[in-house]
C-alpha positions in Angstrom: 0.0 0.1 0.2 1.3 3.2 -1.0 0.3 6.7 -1.9 1.4 9.2 -4.4 4.4 11.1 -3.2 7.3 12.8 -4.6 9.8 10.9 -2.9 9.1 8.0 -5.2 9.5 9.8 -8.6 13.6 9.6 -8.6 14.2 6.3 -6.8 15.3 4.4 -9.9 18.1 6.9 -10.1 19.9 5.5 -7.0 21.9 2.1 -8.0 21.1 -0.8 -5.8 24.6 -2.0 -5.4 24.9 -3.0 -1.9 24.7 -6.9 -1.4 24.1 -9.0 1.7 27.9 -8.8 2.5 27.6 -4.9 2.8 24.5 -4.6 4.6 25.5 -7.3 7.1 28.7 -5.5 7.7 27.1 -2.1 7.9 24.7 -3.4 10.4 27.4 -4.7 12.3 29.6 -1.6 12.2 26.7 0.5 13.3 26.7 -1.3 16.7 30.4 -1.4 17.3 32.0 1.7 17.7 34.6 3.8 20.0 32.0 3.6 22.7 32.6 0.0 23.3 36.3 0.4 23.3 36.4 3.8 25.3 33.1 5.0 26.5 32.1 1.5 28.0 34.3 2.7 30.9 32.1 5.4 31.9 28.8 3.2 31.7 31.0 0.5 34.0 31.9 3.4 36.6 28.4 4.5 36.8 26.6 0.9 37.1 29.2 -1.3 37.7 29.0 -5.2 36.5 24.8 -4.4 36.3 26.0 -2.6 33.4 25.6 -5.8 31.4 22.1 -6.1 32.2 21.4 -2.5 31.1 23.2 -3.2 27.8 21.0 -6.1 27.3 17.6 -4.0 27.9 18.8 -1.1 25.8 19.7 -3.6 23.1 16.2 -5.0 23.0 14.7 -1.7 23.0 17.0 -0.5 20.2 16.1 -4.0 18.3 12.4 -3.1 18.7 13.1 0.4 16.8 15.2 -1.2 14.0 12.4 -4.0 13.6 9.7 -1.2 13.4 11.8 0.7 10.8 12.6 -2.5 9.1 8.9 -3.4 8.6 8.5 -0.1 6.8 11.9 -0.5 4.6 11.0 -4.0 3.6 7.5 -3.0 2.4 8.7 0.3 0.8 12.4 0.5 0.3 13.5 3.9 0.1 16.3 6.5 0.4 16.1 8.6 3.3 14.0 6.0 5.1 12.7 7.2 8.1 11.9 10.9 7.0 10.4 9.5 3.7 8.0 7.1 6.1 7.2 9.9 8.3 6.2 12.2 5.6 4.4 9.4 3.7 2.4 8.0 6.8 2.2 10.9 9.2 2.4 14.4 7.6 5.2 16.5 5.5 5.8 18.5 9.0 6.8 15.2 10.5 9.2 14.4 7.3 10.9 17.7 8.0 11.4 17.5 11.5 12.8 13.7 11.2 15.1 14.4 8.2 16.7 17.5 9.4 16.8 16.5 13.1 18.7 13.0 11.8 20.7 15.1 9.1 21.9 17.4 12.0 22.5 14.9 14.2 25.1 13.1 12.2 27.0 16.5 11.5 27.6 16.9 14.8 28.7 13.3 15.3 30.7 13.4 12.6 32.1 16.7 13.6 33.3 15.0 17.0 34.5 11.8 15.2 37.0 13.8 12.8 38.1 16.3 15.4 39.8 13.3 17.3 40.8 11.5 14.6 44.3 14.0 14.5 45.0 12.4 18.4 44.8 8.6 16.9 47.3 9.9 14.0 49.6 11.8 16.6 50.0 8.7 18.5 52.4 7.5 15.4 53.0 10.9 13.8 52.9 13.4 16.4 54.5 16.1 14.3 51.3 16.2 11.9 48.9 19.1 13.0 45.8 17.5 14.1 43.6 19.6 11.4 45.6 18.4 8.7 44.8 14.7 9.6 41.0 15.7 9.9 41.1 17.5 6.4 43.1 14.5 4.9 40.0 11.9 6.3 37.4 14.3 5.2 38.7 14.4 1.6 39.4 10.6 1.4 35.9 9.9 2.7 34.0 12.2 0.8 35.7 11.3 -2.6 35.1 7.7 -1.8 31.3 8.4 -1.2 31.3 10.1 -4.8 32.4 7.5 -6.5 29.2 5.1 -5.9 27.5 3.7 -3.1 29.4 0.4 -4.0 32.4 2.0 -2.8 30.8 3.3 0.5 29.8 -0.4 1.3 33.2 -1.7 0.6 34.9 0.9 2.8 32.2 0.2 5.5 32.7 -3.8 4.8 36.4 -3.6 5.8 36.0 -1.0 8.4 33.8 -3.4 10.2 35.9 -6.2 9.8 38.6 -4.6 11.7 36.2 -3.9 14.3 34.9 -7.4 14.6 38.2 -9.1 14.4 39.5 -6.8 17.5 36.4 -7.6 19.7 36.4 -11.2 19.0 40.4 -11.2 19.5 39.9 -9.4 22.7 36.9 -11.9 24.1 39.3 -14.6 23.2 42.3 -12.9 24.8 40.5 -12.1 28.0 39.1 -16.1 28.3 42.7 -17.0 28.1 43.6 -14.8 30.6 40.7 -15.8 33.0 41.4 -19.5 32.2 45.2 -19.1 33.2 44.3 -16.7 36.3 47.0 -14.1 34.8 47.2 -10.9 37.2 46.3 -7.7 35.8 48.4 -4.4 35.6 46.8 -3.6 39.2 47.5 -6.6 40.6 44.2 -8.4 40.4 43.8 -11.8 39.2 41.6 -12.4 36.5 38.7 -14.3 37.4 34.7 -14.4 36.6 34.2 -13.9 40.4 35.4 -10.4 39.8 32.1 -9.8 38.8 30.6 -10.2 42.1 33.2 -9.7 44.7 33.3 -5.8 44.6 29.9 -5.0 46.1 27.9 -7.6 44.1 26.1 -7.3 40.4 24.4 -4.0 41.6 27.4 -2.5 43.8 26.0 1.2 43.3 22.2 0.0 43.4 19.4 1.3 41.0 20.2 4.9 41.6 22.6 6.3 44.0 23.3 10.1 44.7 27.3 10.3 45.2 27.6 13.8 46.1 28.2 16.9 44.1 25.2 16.6 42.0 26.2 13.3 40.8 24.3 10.3 40.7 25.5 6.8 39.9 23.6 3.1 39.6 22.0 0.8 37.4 19.6 3.3 36.2 22.0 6.2 35.1 24.0 3.3 33.3 21.0 3.2 30.9 22.3 7.2 29.9 25.6 6.1 28.6 24.4 3.0 27.0 21.9 4.2 24.9 24.3 6.6 23.2 26.3 3.7 22.3 23.6 2.5 19.8 23.4 5.4 17.8 23.8 4.5 14.0 22.4 1.3 14.2 19.3 2.6 12.3 21.6 3.2 9.3 19.9 -0.3 8.1 17.0 1.2 7.1 18.5 4.2 5.4 20.3 1.7 3.0 17.1 0.2 1.9 16.8 2.2 -1.2 20.2 1.1 -2.6 20.0 -2.5 -1.5 19.6 -5.4 -4.1 17.5 -7.5 -2.4 16.0 -5.7 0.6 13.4 -8.3 1.1 15.5 -10.9 2.1 18.7 -8.9 3.2 17.1 -6.1 5.6 15.4 -8.8 7.8 18.5 -10.8 8.1 20.7 -7.9 9.1 18.1 -6.6 11.7 17.6 -10.0 13.2 20.9 -10.6 13.8 21.3 -7.0 15.6 19.9 -8.8 18.9 22.8 -11.4 19.0 25.6 -8.9 17.9 24.8 -6.9 20.9 24.8 -10.1 23.2 28.1 -10.8 21.6 30.1 -7.8 21.3 29.0 -5.6 24.0 28.0 -7.9 26.8 30.5 -10.7 26.0 33.4 -8.2 25.7 32.1 -6.2 28.7 32.0 -9.5 30.9 35.3 -10.6 29.8 36.5 -6.8 30.4 35.3 -6.8 34.1 36.6 -10.6 34.7 40.0 -9.5 33.8 39.9 -6.0 35.4 37.8 -5.3 38.7 35.1 -3.1 37.6 36.4 -0.3 40.2 39.7 -0.5 38.6 38.7 0.6 35.4 39.8 4.0 34.0 41.9 4.2 37.4 45.7 4.6 36.9 48.1 1.7 37.7 51.1 1.6 39.7 53.0 3.9 37.5 50.3 6.5 37.5 49.0 5.5 33.7 45.5 5.0 32.8 45.2 1.8 30.7 42.4 1.0 28.7 41.1 -2.7 29.8 41.5 -3.5 26.1 45.1 -3.1 25.9 45.2 -4.6 29.7 44.0 -7.8 28.4 46.6 -7.9 25.5 49.4 -6.6 27.8 48.6 -9.6 30.1 49.2 -12.2 27.6 52.4 -10.7 26.3 51.3 -8.6 23.3 53.0 -5.4 24.1 51.8 -3.3 21.0 48.7 -3.4 22.2 48.0 0.0 22.6 49.3 0.5 18.9 46.1 -2.3 18.1 43.8 -0.2 19.6 44.7 3.1 18.8 44.3 1.6 14.8 41.0 0.2 15.7 39.7 3.4 17.2 41.1 5.2 14.3 39.1 2.8 11.8 36.0 3.2 14.0 35.8 7.0 14.0 36.8 7.1 10.1 33.8 4.5 9.8 31.2 6.8 11.5 32.0 9.7 9.1 31.9 7.3 6.1 28.5 6.5 7.4 27.5 9.9 8.4 28.2 11.2 5.0 26.5 8.7 3.3 23.2 8.4 5.2 23.2 12.5 5.2 23.4 12.7 1.5 20.7 10.3 1.3 18.6 12.3 3.8 18.8 15.4 1.7 18.0 13.9 -1.3 14.8 12.3 0.3 13.9 15.8 1.9 14.7 17.4 -1.4 12.2 14.8 -3.2 9.5 15.6 -0.6 9.9 19.2 -0.9 11.4 19.8 2.3 14.9 20.6 1.0 16.4 22.7 -2.3 15.6 20.7 -5.3 19.5 20.8 -6.2 20.0 18.6 -3.1 18.3 15.6 -5.4 20.8 16.0 -8.2 22.3 12.4 -9.1 25.4 12.0 -10.7 26.0 9.2 -13.4 26.6 6.8 -10.7 23.7 7.5 -9.0 25.2 9.4 -6.0 23.4 12.5 -4.8 26.7 14.1 -4.9 25.1 17.9 -4.0 23.9 16.2 -0.8 27.4 14.5 -0.6 29.1 17.6 -0.9 27.0 19.8 0.8 27.5 17.7 4.0 30.9 17.6 3.7 31.2 21.3 3.6 29.2 21.8 6.8 31.0 19.0 8.7 34.0 20.9 7.8 32.8 24.1 9.1 31.7 22.3 12.5 34.9 20.7 13.1 36.7 24.5 12.6 34.4 25.2 15.5 35.7 22.0 17.7 38.8 23.5 17.4 38.1 27.0 17.8 35.6 26.9 20.7 36.0 23.1 21.8 34.0 23.5 25.1 31.1 25.6 23.3 31.2 22.2 20.9 31.4 19.5 23.2 28.9 21.1 25.9 25.9 22.0 23.5 26.4 20.9 19.9 27.0 17.5 21.2 23.9 18.0 23.4 21.7 18.4 20.6 23.2 15.2 19.0 22.4 13.2 21.9 18.9 14.6 22.4 18.2 14.4 18.6 19.1 10.5 18.4 16.1 9.9 21.0 14.0 12.4 18.8 14.8 10.2 16.3 14.1 6.9 17.6 10.7 8.2 18.9 9.5 9.3 15.8 10.4 5.7 14.3 8.2 4.1 16.4 5.4 6.8 16.1 5.7 6.6 12.5 4.9 2.6 12.7 2.0 3.3 14.5 0.8 5.9 11.6 2.1 3.3 8.8 -0.1 0.7 10.7 -3.2 3.0 11.0 -2.9 3.8 7.6 -3.0 0.3 6.3 -6.3 -0.2 8.5 -8.1 2.5 7.2 -7.3 1.7 3.6 -8.5 -1.4 4.0 -5.5 -3.7 3.3 -5.5 -7.1 4.8 -2.3 -8.5 3.3 0.4 -9.5 5.7 3.4 -7.7 6.0 6.9 -9.5 5.0 8.7 -8.5 8.1 6.0 -7.3 10.8 7.3 -6.0 14.1 6.5 -8.5 16.9 3.8 -7.6 19.0 3.0 -4.5 17.0 0.3 -3.1 18.8 2.4 -3.3 22.6 6.1 -2.7 21.6 5.9 0.7 20.2 4.5 2.1 23.1 7.1 0.2 25.5 9.9 1.7 23.3 8.7 5.4 23.6 8.1 4.7 27.1 11.5 3.6 27.7 13.3 6.5 25.5 11.1 9.1 27.7 12.4 7.7 30.7 15.8 7.9 29.5 15.5 11.5 28.8 14.3 11.9 32.5 17.6 9.9 33.4 19.5 12.3 31.5 18.4 15.5 33.7 20.1 14.0 36.7 23.6 13.7 35.3 25.3 17.0 34.9 27.0 16.2 31.7 23.8 15.3 29.9 21.6 17.9 31.4 21.9 20.4 28.7 20.7 17.9 26.5 17.2 17.8 28.4 17.0 21.7 28.2 18.3 22.1 24.6 15.6 19.2 23.6 12.7 21.1 23.4 14.4 24.3 22.1 15.7 22.4 19.0 12.5 20.9 18.2 10.9 24.2 18.6 13.5 25.6 15.8 12.8 22.6 13.6 8.9 23.2 13.6 9.6 27.1 13.3 11.7 26.4 10.1 9.2 24.2 8.5 6.8 27.1 9.0 9.1 29.3 7.4 9.6 27.0 4.4 5.9 26.7 4.1 5.3 30.5 4.1 8.0 30.8 1.2 6.0 28.1 -0.4 2.7 30.0 -0.5 4.3 33.1 -1.5 6.2 31.5 -4.6 2.8 29.6 -5.2 0.8 33.0 -5.2 3.4 34.5 -7.7 2.8 32.0 -10.2 
């Protein structure tokens, strides 16, 4: 079932060159990022070993979000995914807000990733200015995206392979360290008993006031955990350029849940078995803060472990920018086709790339990176707060759009079964929405995330105001004709 919509006019211009292996690894790469290698230490310090359950519960919620998106993507594969669906099944206003919110979110995320790429390069080449590394990778990834969707898929495939091999190697090495009871850098003997020997599974309780406005505990772990899953929804964006979406999208979506189990829960379980959770992020006897990832490899004699971690994190941040540029150009393409962005952004090159969208997104990202280098405190305190709340807005809008999608089918009297239905579709969208709203409430209790809660309503008001301005201008143009 589909009603006429401008977004469907130019879909044949996009090349369906993403294969099953591309989609599988794009989905996997979206679930693994620097949040696992570095960000997980923050969630562990908040929740202790109970963070494992936080990742499990959060993973199930994200699975439901992606399943809701998958239901629509398999039925009606389009570039722009949730923005197109919001416009088609909800309203033009919802499509505008969804698309521009997602685009700006990924601009800010890409900004942060590119701004730190120089730090990883300086590990090996300290003489190279960080801005030079940022510019070099921006140009490289932009050129790769202009070559075609297949090149993007190949880049993401190999980036994901590197991350997967790194995590699996860490898990295997950690199990070896535990089996051999090798002492870590802080003198603690590796053992799975470390998961319960330091205050039990819930050492900080459900939610505990730690002083100075800080809160810790199992519930506070969700605030960090949920942002680790940002980017998983990229599967839906690829649907419009996937060779066989009815087969590939369901498989990639269903595989997300076990990936979360293996790569997050498995890795964190091993990390906290090797390094007692209270020591993670703390300096060793020499006063050096060692990543638990590095410590695991150091324990079995791999002395260049820090170099391995640096390389993996470098590929992870470049992968995020690669994905961000791809998804942003397709989002601009979809917005332009809906009439919610300048028409020029829907222009396609001979190889089916929305090149104006690629170049525009790259240029805005470059400006954002300059802002980071000039005003880092402003960028990280306020711009990233928008990115944080924008991710939750995006997920909530996906769930609401799925409800609208179902309602429109019923109103049209469509009785055919969907190829990839969301499980318990009358209940699960509301569960996911309630959970995501609860995370927003929890963010208020964290000084680091509180600006996001304040900025969120302001950001939504800006988007809604921008939509009204666009409509007024459209009305004036129509009146002149």
